[in-house]
C-alpha positions as CSV (number, residue, x, y, z in Angstrom):
1,M,-16.6,-2.7,9.8
2,S,-19.7,-0.5,9.6
3,E,-20.7,1.6,12.5
4,E,-24.1,0.7,14.0
5,K,-26.2,3.8,14.4
6,I,-28.0,4.1,17.8
7,N,-31.7,4.7,18.0
8,I,-31.7,8.2,19.5
9,E,-35.3,8.1,20.4
10,K,-34.9,4.8,22.2
11,E,-31.8,6.0,24.0
12,Y,-33.5,9.3,24.9
13,K,-36.5,7.5,26.5
14,S,-34.1,5.2,28.5
15,L,-32.5,8.2,30.2
16,K,-33.2,8.3,33.9
17,Y,-34.3,12.0,34.0
18,K,-37.6,13.7,33.5
19,L,-37.3,15.3,30.1
20,P,-39.6,16.8,27.5
21,D,-41.4,14.6,25.1
22,F,-39.0,13.3,22.5
23,K,-41.2,13.9,19.4
24,K,-41.8,17.5,20.5
25,L,-38.1,18.2,21.1
26,D,-37.2,16.5,17.8
27,N,-39.7,18.6,15.9
28,E,-38.3,21.8,17.3
29,F,-34.6,21.0,17.5
30,E,-34.1,18.0,15.1
31,I,-32.4,16.0,17.8
32,S,-32.9,12.7,15.8
33,T,-30.3,14.1,13.4
34,I,-27.5,14.0,16.0
35,Q,-24.5,12.2,14.7
36,G,-21.3,11.0,16.1
37,I,-22.5,9.1,19.2
38,D,-22.6,5.4,19.6
39,N,-24.2,5.2,23.0
40,N,-26.3,7.4,25.3
41,K,-23.3,8.4,27.5
42,F,-23.1,11.9,26.0
43,L,-26.6,12.1,24.5
44,L,-27.7,14.9,26.9
45,R,-24.8,17.0,25.9
46,F,-25.5,16.6,22.3
47,I,-29.1,17.5,22.8
48,R,-28.2,20.6,24.7
49,R,-25.8,21.6,22.0
50,K,-28.4,21.0,19.3
51,M,-30.8,23.2,21.2
52,N,-28.2,25.9,21.7
53,E,-27.5,25.9,17.9
54,K,-31.0,27.2,17.3
55,I,-30.7,29.8,20.1
56,I,-27.5,31.0,18.5
57,F,-29.1,31.2,15.1
58,F,-32.0,33.3,16.5
59,C,-29.5,35.5,18.3
60,R,-27.7,36.3,15.0
61,I,-31.0,37.3,13.5
62,I,-31.7,39.6,16.4
63,E,-28.2,41.1,16.2
64,S,-28.9,42.2,12.6
65,I,-31.8,44.2,13.9
66,L,-30.1,45.7,16.9
67,Y,-26.7,46.2,15.4
68,P,-27.0,46.7,11.7
69,S,-23.9,47.0,9.6
70,Q,-23.8,50.2,7.7
71,P,-22.3,48.8,4.5
72,N,-24.9,46.0,4.5
73,I,-28.1,47.1,2.8
74,I,-30.0,44.0,4.2
75,T,-29.4,44.8,7.8
76,M,-30.0,48.5,7.3
77,V,-33.3,48.1,5.6
78,E,-34.6,45.5,8.0
79,S,-33.4,47.4,11.1
80,K,-35.2,50.5,10.0
81,A,-38.5,48.7,10.1
82,F,-38.4,48.6,13.9
83,T,-39.1,51.5,16.2
84,E,-36.8,52.4,19.0
85,E,-39.4,51.0,21.5
86,E,-39.5,47.7,19.5
87,K,-35.7,47.5,19.5
88,Q,-35.7,48.0,23.3
89,S,-38.1,45.2,23.7
90,I,-36.1,43.0,21.3
91,S,-33.0,43.9,23.3
92,E,-34.5,42.5,26.5
93,F,-35.6,39.4,24.6
94,Y,-32.0,39.1,23.2
95,K,-30.6,39.2,26.8
96,K,-32.7,36.2,27.7
97,L,-31.5,34.2,24.8
98,M,-27.9,35.2,25.4
99,H,-28.3,33.9,29.0
100,Y,-29.1,30.4,27.6
101,E,-26.3,30.6,25.0
102,K,-23.7,31.4,27.6
103,E,-25.2,28.8,30.0
104,S,-24.6,26.2,27.3
105,I,-21.0,27.3,26.9
106,N,-20.5,27.1,30.7
107,L,-21.8,23.5,30.5
108,D,-19.3,22.7,27.7
109,V,-16.5,24.0,29.9
110,D,-17.8,22.3,33.1
111,E,-20.3,19.6,32.3
112,N,-22.9,18.8,34.9
113,E,-25.5,16.3,33.9
114,S,-28.3,17.6,36.2
115,L,-27.7,21.2,35.0
116,T,-27.8,20.0,31.4
117,V,-31.2,18.4,32.1
118,K,-32.3,21.7,33.7
119,Y,-31.1,23.6,30.6
120,I,-33.0,21.2,28.3
121,N,-36.2,21.5,30.3
122,D,-35.9,25.3,30.7
123,V,-35.3,26.0,27.0
124,E,-38.1,23.7,26.1
125,K,-40.4,25.5,28.5
126,I,-39.6,29.0,27.0
127,W,-39.5,27.8,23.4
128,P,-43.1,28.6,22.4
129,E,-42.6,32.2,23.4
130,V,-39.2,32.4,21.7
131,K,-40.7,31.1,18.5
132,K,-43.6,33.6,18.7
133,Q,-41.3,36.6,19.2
134,V,-38.8,35.5,16.5
135,L,-41.7,35.0,14.1
136,E,-43.0,38.5,14.7
137,M,-39.6,39.9,14.1
138,T,-38.9,37.9,10.9
139,K,-42.3,38.8,9.5
140,K,-41.6,42.5,10.1
141,M,-38.1,42.0,8.5
142,Q,-39.8,40.3,5.5
143,N,-42.4,43.1,5.2
144,S,-39.6,45.7,5.1
145,W,-38.8,44.4,1.6
146,S,-42.3,45.1,0.5
147,E,-42.0,48.8,0.9
148,K,-42.4,50.8,-2.4
149,E,-39.2,52.6,-1.9
150,I,-36.3,51.5,0.2
151,Q,-34.2,54.4,1.3
152,T,-30.5,54.0,2.1
153,E,-28.0,56.7,3.1
154,S,-27.3,57.8,-0.4
155,S,-30.2,56.7,-2.6
156,Y,-33.6,55.1,-3.1
157,F,-34.1,51.6,-4.6
C-alpha cells in the first residue's frame, strides 16, 4: 500500500497559530521538502528542526572563522582574512545563533507547541539580518582565495 503524501502547505495553513507566510518560510528553509509525516500533528516540530538545520549550518561556517584548525589550510586562510575586531563582532553574532540552536534542542527534549511557534516566528524575524551577516562573511572568505599569495605557517602558495 503506497503512503499518501500530505500537502505540507495546506496543513501549514490549517494550523491554528499565527505563523510566517508559508512561501517565504519555504523559500528560506525548504520546509516543503519535509518528509516522514503523514498528518500535521508534528508539523511544527519538523519546521522548527528544518529551520534549526540551517542555523547549525551557519554556525559551523562561523566556527571555521573563529576557531580555525591549524592543520586545515582552508580554515587558516579564511580565518586570516578577518581582523580581530571583525572576529569579535562575528563572535557576538555566533552567540545569538547558538542561543537559537540550543533553544531548539531544549524543545526537542521538552516539546512545547507555543514555544515552538515562538521559535519559528523569532527565527523568521531575525533571518534577514542573519543572511546579510553570513553573506558578508562568506564573501570575505571567498575573497581570501583571490589573494596573490596565500601564506601558511611554513610556505607560500
